[in-house]
C-alpha positions in Angstrom: 0.0 -0.2 -0.1 2.9 2.4 0.8 4.6 1.4 -2.3 1.7 2.1 -4.4 1.5 5.9 -2.8 5.0 6.3 -3.4 4.9 5.3 -6.8 2.1 7.4 -7.5 3.7 10.6 -6.2 6.7 10.0 -8.2 4.5 10.0 -11.2 2.8 13.1 -10.3 6.0 14.9 -9.9 6.9 13.8 -13.5 4.1 15.0 -14.9 4.0 18.2 -13.2 7.8 18.8 -14.2 7.2 18.0 -17.8 4.0 20.4 -17.6 6.4 23.2 -16.6 8.9 22.1 -19.3 6.6 22.6 -21.9 5.1 25.8 -20.6 8.8 27.1 -20.6 9.2 25.8 -24.2 6.0 27.4 -25.5 6.8 30.7 -23.7 10.4 31.0 -25.3 8.7 29.9 -28.5 6.1 32.5 -28.3 8.8 35.1 -27.4 10.8 33.8 -30.3 7.7 34.5 -32.8 7.3 38.1 -31.2 11.0 38.8 -31.6 11.1 37.4 -35.4 7.6 39.4 -36.3 9.2 42.4 -35.0 12.5 42.1 -36.5 10.6 41.4 -40.1 8.1 44.4 -39.5 11.2 46.8 -38.7 13.0 45.3 -42.1 9.6 46.1 -44.2 9.5 49.3 -42.9 13.1 50.4 -43.5 13.0 48.9 -47.1 9.6 51.1 -47.4 11.6 53.8 -46.4 14.7 53.5 -48.7 11.8 53.3 -51.8 9.9 56.1 -50.4 12.4 58.7 -49.1 10.8 62.4 -48.3 10.6 64.3 -51.0 11.9 67.9 -51.5 9.0 70.2 -52.8 9.7 71.7 -56.1 9.3 75.3 -57.0 9.5 77.4 -60.2 10.4 81.0 -60.7 10.6 83.5 -63.6 13.5 85.9 -63.4 12.6 88.3 -66.3 15.3 90.9 -66.8 13.0 92.6 -69.4 13.9 94.5 -72.5 17.6 95.9 -72.9 19.5 97.7 -75.8 23.0 97.8 -74.7 25.0 100.4 -76.4 27.1 100.4 -73.8 27.8 98.0 -71.0 25.2 97.3 -68.5 24.0 95.4 -65.7 20.6 94.3 -64.9 19.7 93.6 -61.3 16.2 91.5 -59.9 15.6 90.9 -56.2 13.7 88.3 -54.4 13.2 86.6 -51.1 12.2 83.1 -50.3 11.2 81.9 -46.8 13.1 79.0 -45.3 12.6 76.7 -42.2 14.9 75.2 -39.5 17.4 73.1 -41.3 17.8 74.6 -44.6 20.8 76.3 -43.7 22.8 74.2 -46.5 22.4 75.1 -49.8 23.2 73.8 -53.2 23.8 75.9 -56.5 23.8 74.7 -59.9 23.4 76.4 -63.3 23.2 76.2 -66.9 26.5 77.0 -68.8 25.0 79.9 -70.8 22.1 81.7 -71.7 20.9 80.9 -75.3 18.5 82.2 -77.9 17.2 80.4 -80.8 19.9 81.7 -83.2 22.6 79.9 -81.4 23.9 83.0 -79.7 25.0 82.6 -75.9 25.4 85.0 -72.9 28.1 83.0 -70.7 26.9 82.2 -67.0 30.0 83.7 -65.7 28.3 87.3 -66.4 25.8 86.3 -64.1 26.4 87.4 -60.4 24.3 85.6 -57.7 24.0 87.3 -54.0 22.7 85.0 -51.2 22.0 87.3 -48.1 24.8 89.8 -49.4 27.2 87.3 -50.1 28.3 87.4 -53.8 28.9 84.4 -56.0 30.3 84.4 -59.7 28.8 81.3 -61.5 32.1 80.9 -63.5 32.8 77.3 -62.3 30.5 74.2 -61.3 28.0 73.6 -58.8 29.0 74.7 -55.4 27.3 74.6 -51.8 27.2 77.5 -49.4 25.8 78.1 -45.8 23.0 80.4 -45.7 23.6 81.5 -42.3 20.0 82.1 -41.6 16.9 80.1 -40.5 14.4 82.7 -41.8 14.6 84.0 -45.5 16.8 83.8 -48.3 17.4 87.1 -50.1 18.5 86.8 -53.7 19.9 89.2 -56.0 20.6 88.1 -59.7 22.7 90.6 -61.7 23.1 90.0 -65.4 25.8 91.9 -67.3 25.3 92.6 -71.1 27.8 94.1 -73.4 27.4 95.8 -76.9 28.7 92.6 -78.5 25.7 90.7 -77.4 23.4 90.1 -80.5 19.7 90.5 -80.5 17.1 88.0 -79.6 15.3 86.4 -76.4 18.0 84.5 -74.2 17.0 81.9 -71.6 18.9 80.1 -68.9 18.3 78.2 -65.6 19.7 78.4 -62.2 18.8 75.9 -59.7 18.8 76.2 -55.7 18.4 73.1 -53.6 18.2 73.0 -49.6 17.4 69.7 -47.7 13.6 70.4 -47.9 13.3 72.2 -51.2 14.4 72.8 -55.0 13.9 76.1 -56.5 14.3 76.5 -60.2 14.7 79.9 -61.4 14.2 80.6 -65.2 16.3 83.7 -66.7 14.9 85.7 -69.5 16.2 88.7 -71.1 15.7 90.6 -74.5 18.6 92.0 -76.1 17.1 94.5 -78.6 19.2 95.6 -81.9 21.0 98.9 -82.2 22.8 100.8 -84.2 25.0 104.0 -83.6 26.6 106.8 -85.9 29.3 109.4 -85.2 31.2 111.9 -87.6 34.4 113.7 -87.0 33.0 116.8 -88.5 29.9 118.4 -90.0 31.6 120.7 -92.6 33.6 119.6 -95.5 35.2 121.8 -98.3 35.2 121.0 -102.0 38.3 122.7 -102.7 40.7 120.2 -104.6 40.6 120.3 -108.5 41.8 117.4 -110.6 42.5 118.6 -114.3 43.0 115.2 -115.6 39.3 114.0 -114.7 38.1 117.4 -114.4 36.7 116.7 -110.8 36.2 119.1 -108.0 36.6 117.1 -104.7 36.9 117.3 -100.9 40.8 117.1 -100.1 40.2 115.4 -96.7 37.4 112.5 -96.4 34.5 112.8 -94.4 35.1 110.0 -91.8 31.6 108.2 -90.2 32.1 105.9 -87.7 29.4 103.2 -87.2 28.7 100.6 -84.4 25.8 98.1 -84.2 24.9 94.8 -82.8 23.3 93.7 -86.1 22.9 94.2 -89.3 22.8 98.1 -90.8 22.3 100.4 -93.7 23.7 103.4 -94.1 21.6 105.9 -96.5 22.4 109.3 -97.7 20.3 112.3 -99.8 20.6 115.4 -100.3 18.1 117.9 -98.6 17.7 120.1 -101.3 17.5 120.1 -105.3 20.5 121.8 -107.2 21.4 122.3 -110.7 25.1 121.2 -109.6 24.8 117.1 -109.1 27.0 115.9 -106.1 28.3 112.4 -106.4 30.1 110.4 -103.2 32.6 107.8 -103.2 33.6 105.2 -100.5 37.2 105.7 -100.3 38.1 103.5 -97.4 36.6 101.2 -94.8 38.6 100.2 -91.3 36.9 98.1 -88.6 36.1 94.5 -87.8 33.6 93.4 -90.7 33.5 93.9 -94.4 31.4 97.0 -95.5 29.6 96.4 -98.7 29.4 99.5 -100.9 25.9 99.9 -102.2 26.0 103.3 -104.1 26.5 103.2 -107.5 29.5 104.6 -108.9 28.8 107.8 -110.7 25.4 108.1 -109.1 23.9 111.7 -108.4 22.7 112.3 -105.0 18.8 113.4 -105.0 16.4 114.3 -102.2 15.5 110.4 -102.5 17.0 108.3 -99.9 19.8 106.0 -101.2 21.3 103.3 -99.8 25.3 104.0 -99.4 26.9 101.2 -97.3 25.8 98.0 -95.4 27.4 95.7 -93.1 26.9 93.3 -90.3 27.6 93.8 -86.5 30.7 95.8 -85.8 31.3 94.9 -82.0 33.2 91.7 -81.0 34.4 91.1 -77.5 37.8 91.1 -78.8 37.9 94.0 -81.4 37.2 97.6 -81.8 33.7 99.1 -81.0 33.6 101.3 -84.3 34.0 100.5 -88.3 34.7 103.5 -90.1 34.4 104.6 -93.6 35.9 107.5 -95.4 33.5 109.1 -98.0 34.8 111.6 -100.8 32.5 114.0 -101.9 32.9 115.5 -105.7 31.5 117.1 -108.6 32.3 115.7 -112.1 32.9 117.7 -115.1 33.0 120.9 -112.9 34.0 123.3 -115.5 30.1 122.8 -117.0 28.6 125.0 -114.1 29.1 128.7 -113.4 31.9 129.8 -111.2 31.0 130.6 -107.6 30.2 129.1 -103.7 27.1 126.9 -103.0 26.5 125.3 -99.7 25.1 121.4 -99.9 23.5 119.8 -97.4 23.5 115.9 -97.0 21.9 113.9 -94.5 23.3 110.3 -93.4 20.5 107.8 -92.0 22.0 104.8 -90.0 19.3 102.1 -89.6 18.7 98.7 -88.9 18.8 96.3 -92.0 15.6 95.4 -93.3 14.9 93.3 -96.6 12.4 96.1 -97.9 15.2 98.5 -97.5 17.9 96.8 -99.4 18.7 93.3 -100.3 22.4 92.2 -98.9 
């Protein structure tokens, strides 16, 4: 009887121990599964974040410098401010190599100066980074230099500024207008040289006219009043950085109607002179056919932009 009780007690102890072991193993398994699921969820979250990073907001602005006629070098400025948030103190600046137009002309980006919070940066190299030193606003100034050698046209280029939170693209635009300019060394020219060989009365010192333009041009001339003594002109010499086309027919008389005298292309280039010059000789052919005496002749010279309707080059 005692032996049976002893064996029953022993069996109960074994069963209890086995139950504790099973429960312990189950608890460990549950904990293991919980850790495994947590790791899977964390990995998925990391993968999702990597595939879908926080994207910077993108903005676009147009910086219009308007119209300009650069007879002399000039600088155009445009200002604006951009609101920033904390953490945007690091700025990356990128830009095109030039402002271009549809004719293939370029304005080099090194003629654009960018001021960020009163710090000046010349855009003559590649992209760069700068500390904005502010958590409130970016004050930007775009300064574009134009020169007389810039050809007419609508120019465009892009400058971009990127912070950790936003990317801003600035489209720069400027319209360079055509221009022409004319000067002369004097307003009175005397015809006092006589050539007996061909019976011409002509100006001993030629009249020099200086011409400048950033595009094609035409120089015209006419007499302000009719005269019985016919005047004639001759393009005697030209100096400058382009070939000047002589349009005035040899032996043609000056009348009150405007006549094309000469034409040319842009006179200005970065490496050469600003002006082209032509020397004109005024003369009267067969002067001995007309009565002796003095007479005042007035000639009017007009420099214009080339137009197909005016003259066919």
